[in-house]
C-alpha positions as CSV (number, residue, x, y, z in Angstrom):
1,M,59.7,141.9,-38.0
2,Y,56.4,140.1,-38.1
3,R,57.6,136.8,-36.8
4,P,56.4,133.8,-34.7
5,D,57.0,133.9,-31.0
6,E,58.8,130.7,-30.0
7,K,57.1,130.4,-26.7
8,C,53.4,131.0,-27.6
9,N,53.5,130.8,-31.4
10,M,52.1,134.3,-31.6
11,P,53.5,136.7,-34.2
12,S,55.5,139.6,-32.6
13,I,57.1,142.9,-33.4
14,D,59.4,145.3,-31.6
15,I,58.3,148.8,-30.6
16,N,61.1,151.2,-29.8
17,C,60.8,154.7,-28.3
18,D,63.2,157.6,-28.0
19,L,63.5,158.4,-24.3
20,G,65.7,160.2,-21.7
21,E,65.1,163.4,-23.5
22,G,63.7,165.4,-20.6
23,K,60.0,164.7,-21.3
24,P,57.7,163.8,-18.4
25,N,56.0,160.7,-19.9
26,D,58.9,158.2,-20.1
27,A,57.7,155.9,-17.3
28,S,54.1,155.8,-18.5
29,I,55.1,155.0,-22.1
30,M,57.4,152.1,-21.1
31,Q,54.6,149.7,-20.4
32,F,53.6,149.7,-24.1
33,I,57.0,149.3,-25.7
34,S,59.9,146.7,-25.8
35,S,63.0,148.8,-26.7
36,A,64.3,152.0,-25.1
37,N,66.5,154.3,-27.1
38,I,68.1,156.5,-24.5
39,A,69.6,159.9,-25.3
40,C,73.3,160.0,-24.7
41,G,73.5,163.6,-23.4
42,Y,74.5,165.4,-26.6
43,H,71.1,166.4,-28.2
44,A,69.3,166.0,-24.9
45,G,69.8,164.8,-21.3
46,D,72.9,164.2,-19.3
47,E,74.6,161.5,-17.2
48,A,71.8,161.7,-14.6
49,T,69.0,161.2,-17.1
50,I,70.9,158.4,-18.8
51,R,71.2,156.6,-15.5
52,A,67.6,157.3,-14.4
53,T,66.2,156.1,-17.8
54,I,68.3,153.0,-17.8
55,R,66.9,152.2,-14.3
56,L,63.3,152.7,-15.5
57,A,64.0,150.5,-18.6
58,I,65.3,147.7,-16.3
59,K,62.3,148.0,-14.1
60,N,60.0,147.7,-17.1
61,K,62.1,144.8,-18.5
62,L,63.0,146.6,-21.7
63,V,66.2,146.2,-23.7
64,V,68.4,149.3,-23.6
65,G,69.8,151.1,-26.6
66,A,72.0,154.1,-27.1
67,H,70.5,157.1,-29.0
68,P,73.4,159.4,-30.1
69,G,72.8,162.6,-31.9
70,F,74.4,166.0,-32.7
71,A,75.8,168.0,-29.8
72,D,73.1,170.6,-30.3
73,K,70.6,170.8,-27.4
74,E,69.4,174.2,-28.6
75,N,67.8,172.5,-31.7
76,F,67.2,169.1,-30.0
77,G,69.6,167.5,-32.5
78,R,67.2,168.1,-35.4
79,V,69.3,170.5,-37.5
80,E,71.9,169.0,-39.8
81,I,75.5,169.9,-38.9
82,L,78.1,169.4,-41.6
83,L,81.4,168.1,-40.1
84,P,84.8,167.3,-41.5
85,A,85.5,163.7,-42.5
86,G,86.1,161.6,-39.4
87,D,84.1,163.8,-37.0
88,Y,80.9,161.9,-37.4
89,Y,82.8,158.8,-36.3
90,K,84.2,160.6,-33.2
91,L,80.7,162.1,-32.4
92,V,79.1,158.6,-32.2
93,M,82.1,156.9,-30.5
94,E,82.2,159.5,-27.7
95,Q,78.6,159.0,-26.9
96,L,78.8,155.2,-27.0
97,V,81.7,155.2,-24.6
98,L,79.9,157.6,-22.2
99,F,76.7,155.5,-22.4
100,K,78.4,152.2,-21.9
101,D,80.2,153.4,-18.8
102,I,76.9,154.2,-17.1
103,A,75.2,151.1,-18.4
104,D,78.0,149.0,-17.0
105,Q,77.6,150.7,-13.6
106,E,73.9,149.8,-13.7
107,G,74.6,146.2,-14.7
108,V,72.9,146.2,-18.1
109,S,74.2,145.4,-21.6
110,I,73.6,147.7,-24.6
111,H,71.3,145.9,-26.9
112,H,71.1,148.3,-29.9
113,I,72.0,151.7,-31.2
114,K,69.8,154.2,-33.1
115,A,71.0,157.5,-34.3
116,H,68.9,160.5,-33.5
117,G,67.2,163.2,-35.5
118,A,69.3,165.0,-38.0
119,L,72.2,162.5,-37.6
120,Y,69.8,159.7,-38.6
121,N,68.3,161.6,-41.5
122,L,71.7,162.7,-42.8
123,S,72.9,159.0,-42.6
124,V,69.9,158.1,-44.8
125,K,70.9,160.5,-47.6
126,N,74.7,160.8,-47.2
127,E,76.7,157.6,-47.6
128,M,79.9,159.1,-46.1
129,V,78.0,160.0,-42.9
130,A,76.3,156.6,-42.9
131,T,79.6,154.9,-43.3
132,E,81.2,156.8,-40.4
133,V,78.3,156.2,-38.1
134,A,78.2,152.5,-38.9
135,K,81.9,152.1,-38.5
136,A,81.8,153.7,-35.1
137,V,79.2,151.2,-34.0
138,H,81.1,148.3,-35.5
139,D,84.4,149.3,-34.0
140,F,82.8,149.9,-30.6
141,D,80.8,146.6,-30.5
142,P,80.0,144.6,-33.7
143,T,77.4,142.6,-31.8
144,L,75.1,145.6,-31.3
145,I,71.9,145.7,-33.3
146,Y,71.9,148.8,-35.6
147,Y,68.4,150.3,-36.1
148,A,68.1,152.0,-39.5
149,L,65.4,153.1,-42.0
150,S,63.8,150.3,-43.9
151,N,65.0,150.0,-47.5
152,S,67.7,152.8,-47.1
153,S,71.3,152.9,-48.1
154,M,72.0,153.6,-44.4
155,L,70.8,150.1,-43.7
156,R,72.7,148.5,-46.6
157,I,76.0,150.1,-45.6
158,A,75.7,148.8,-42.1
159,E,74.8,145.3,-43.3
160,D,77.8,145.4,-45.8
161,M,80.0,146.2,-42.8
162,G,78.8,143.1,-41.0
163,L,76.5,144.7,-38.4
164,K,73.4,143.1,-37.3
165,T,70.6,145.4,-38.4
166,A,66.9,146.0,-37.7
167,S,64.8,147.6,-40.4
168,E,62.9,150.5,-38.8
169,V,59.6,152.0,-39.7
170,F,57.8,154.9,-38.0
171,A,54.4,155.0,-36.3
172,D,54.2,158.8,-36.0
173,R,55.8,160.1,-39.2
174,N,54.4,160.5,-42.7
175,Y,56.4,159.2,-45.7
176,M,57.3,160.6,-49.1
177,D,56.7,158.6,-52.2
178,D,60.3,157.3,-52.2
179,G,59.8,155.8,-48.7
180,T,61.8,158.4,-46.9
181,L,60.4,160.5,-44.1
182,I,58.8,163.9,-44.8
183,P,61.1,166.6,-43.4
184,R,59.8,168.0,-40.1
185,I,59.8,171.5,-41.5
186,Q,56.8,170.5,-43.6
187,K,53.4,170.7,-41.8
188,N,52.3,167.2,-42.8
189,A,55.4,165.5,-41.5
190,I,53.8,164.2,-38.3
191,V,50.9,161.7,-37.8
192,T,48.7,163.5,-35.3
193,E,46.0,161.0,-34.4
194,P,46.5,157.8,-32.3
195,E,44.1,155.9,-34.5
196,A,46.0,156.8,-37.7
197,A,49.3,155.8,-36.1
198,A,47.8,152.4,-35.0
199,K,46.4,151.8,-38.5
200,Q,49.8,152.6,-40.1
201,V,51.6,150.3,-37.8
202,L,49.2,147.4,-38.4
203,M,49.6,147.8,-42.2
204,M,53.4,147.7,-41.8
205,A,53.3,144.7,-39.5
206,K,50.8,142.6,-41.3
207,E,51.0,143.6,-44.9
208,K,54.6,144.7,-45.1
209,K,53.7,147.9,-46.8
210,A,53.1,151.6,-46.0
211,M,51.3,154.4,-47.7
212,S,53.0,157.7,-48.7
213,I,51.4,161.1,-48.1
214,N,50.2,160.9,-51.7
215,A,48.5,157.6,-51.1
216,K,51.1,155.6,-53.0
217,P,51.9,152.2,-51.4
218,F,55.4,151.0,-51.0
219,S,57.0,147.9,-49.5
220,V,58.7,147.9,-46.1
221,K,60.5,145.5,-43.8
222,A,59.3,146.2,-40.3
223,D,61.6,144.7,-37.7
224,T,61.1,147.6,-35.3
225,I,58.6,150.4,-35.1
226,C,59.5,153.8,-33.7
227,I,57.5,156.1,-31.5
228,H,59.0,159.5,-30.7
229,G,58.8,160.1,-27.0
230,D,59.0,163.9,-27.2
231,L,55.7,164.2,-29.1
232,P,52.8,165.4,-26.9
233,Q,50.8,162.4,-28.2
234,A,53.5,159.8,-27.5
235,Y,51.6,158.2,-24.6
236,S,48.3,158.0,-26.5
237,F,50.1,156.7,-29.6
238,A,51.9,154.0,-27.6
239,K,48.8,152.9,-25.9
240,A,46.7,152.8,-29.1
241,I,49.4,150.9,-31.0
242,H,49.9,148.4,-28.3
243,K,46.2,147.8,-28.0
244,S,45.7,147.4,-31.8
245,L,48.6,144.9,-32.0
246,K,47.3,142.8,-29.1
247,E,43.8,142.8,-30.6
248,N,45.3,141.5,-33.8
249,K,47.2,138.8,-31.9
250,I,50.6,140.4,-32.5
251,D,52.9,140.4,-29.4
252,V,55.1,143.3,-28.6
253,R,58.6,141.9,-28.0
254,S,62.2,143.1,-28.5
255,I,64.4,141.7,-31.2
């Protein structure tokens, strides 16, 4: 959210990044972000990577969030899996319990939760899935901040349940005309240039709008901006976005 900083009266915005997914650039990215979404071991990582990434986040003074996904490491959690009613709830709850146990051992509180990949996208378009995921978060800890796609029913369902929410937009993904993300199976789904990602972020932060792949503008609420840590360009994206925001007198700060 483009909002004044109480300390220096500077507008600020949160940048989150998906981390702990076995990629080599986690530590270098952390200097440019404010929120770490850490894989819970199902779509990527394990207990050792959760612990190591939490420690890195603490060292870099980042807030720590859980990043649950489908139990499908072969496909990196990016293939939709249709489960019986109730199983999406169990899927998320299991990962939150595991994550909290390690976070408690490391002396850090969970700040937020953000679903990963296909679980996130399925929650955007399937209200039953969105309800189960949000209910798991609410039952686990209703004080957690729930990151969800700006303007989506996923966000509305969580808000109706009483969760604190953060409207999320994406620095490195292209959008369809309806404001949803272009599926990754399409060749134009990913923003490939750091300058383009920084330009998109600045528009979202300052103008509260984004541009679809067909050059159609639409309104967004940008509380938090996502960078995917598994992209080869993740470090250069994070650096360029951070630099652009600072040059425009927008601070990078967690919610």
